[in-house]
C-alpha positions in Angstrom: 0.0 0.0 0.0 2.9 2.4 0.8 4.3 1.7 -2.7 1.0 2.5 -4.3 0.8 5.9 -2.4 4.4 6.8 -3.2 4.0 5.9 -6.8 0.8 8.0 -7.0 2.7 11.0 -5.7 5.6 10.4 -8.1 3.3 10.1 -11.1 1.0 13.0 -10.4 3.1 15.8 -9.2 6.1 17.7 -10.6 7.4 19.0 -7.3 8.8 17.2 -4.2 7.1 14.5 -2.2 7.6 13.0 1.2 6.5 9.9 3.1 6.1 9.6 6.8 5.4 6.6 9.0 4.3 7.0 12.6 2.7 5.0 15.4 -0.5 6.4 16.7 -2.9 5.4 19.5 -3.8 1.8 20.2 -0.9 0.4 18.2 -2.1 1.7 14.9 0.4 2.7 12.2 -0.2 5.7 9.9 1.5 6.1 6.6 1.2 9.6 5.0 2.4 10.8 1.7 2.6 14.5 0.9 3.1 16.0 -2.6 2.8 19.5 -4.1 -0.3 18.7 -6.3 -3.3 20.0 -4.4 -5.8 17.9 -6.2 -7.1 15.0 -4.0 -8.1 12.0 -6.1 -11.4 10.3 -5.5 -12.3 8.6 -3.2 -9.8 10.2 -0.9 -11.6 13.5 -1.3 -14.4 12.2 1.0 -14.4 10.3 4.3 -14.6 6.5 4.0 -18.1 5.2 3.9 -19.3 2.5 6.2 -19.3 -0.2 3.5 -16.4 1.3 1.4 -14.4 -1.9 1.5 -17.3 -3.8 0.0 -17.8 -1.1 -2.7 -14.0 -1.2 -3.4 -14.1 -5.0 -3.9 -17.0 -4.7 -6.2 -15.2 -2.0 -8.2 -12.0 -4.1 -8.4 -14.0 -7.2 -9.7 -15.7 -5.0 -12.3 -12.3 -3.7 -13.6 -10.2 -6.9 -13.8 -8.8 -5.8 -17.2 -7.3 -2.5 -16.0 -3.6 -2.3 -16.1 -3.2 1.0 -14.2 -5.2 3.4 -12.0 -6.0 0.8 -9.2 -3.4 1.8 -6.6 -5.7 3.8 -4.4 -8.3 1.1 -4.8 -5.8 -1.4 -3.3 -5.3 1.0 -0.4 -9.1 1.3 0.1 -9.5 -2.5 0.2 -6.6 -3.2 2.5 -6.3 -0.2 4.9 -8.3 0.0 8.2 -8.8 3.8 7.7 -7.7 6.3 5.0 -8.2 9.9 3.9 -6.7 13.0 2.4 -6.8 16.8 2.7 -5.4 19.8 1.0 -2.7 21.8 2.7 -3.1 25.6 2.6 -0.6 27.6 0.6 2.3 28.6 2.7 1.2 26.8 5.8 4.5 26.0 7.5 6.2 26.6 4.1 4.4 23.7 2.4 1.3 23.3 0.2 -0.3 20.6 -1.8 -2.0 17.5 -0.4 -1.6 14.8 2.1 -3.0 11.3 1.6 -2.8 8.8 4.4 -3.9 5.4 5.5 -3.8 3.4 8.8 -3.3 -0.2 9.7 -4.5 -1.6 13.0 -2.6 -4.4 14.7 -4.2 -7.8 14.5 -6.3 -8.9 17.4 -4.3 -10.5 20.3 -6.1 -13.8 19.7 -4.3 -14.1 16.4 -1.1 -14.6 18.4 -2.4 -17.1 21.0 -0.9 -20.5 20.7 -3.2 -23.4 21.3 -2.1 -25.4 24.4 
């Protein structure tokens, strides 16, 4: 998923880009990618819907012949949460957009060993 987000930034901006990874509450991991293009691609321009993963899976199965343009679709299917927002011109010396996704740790039961 990180590769898809970085590739998206590389292909769709002419300026610099940056990726950050950080741990946030409850053991979640957030990966964010900033670039200088202020246009937020759909569906990252809206909050995730309740059944977005199901909609994304349906979209993927309908487009099995596509050879490009499915990177953010992969992120929608695999991430636990995702989003994007525009950065104001000159705010802290940067502008453009920031796209991000989060991964939650697996439940503890996944690591239990049967006795």
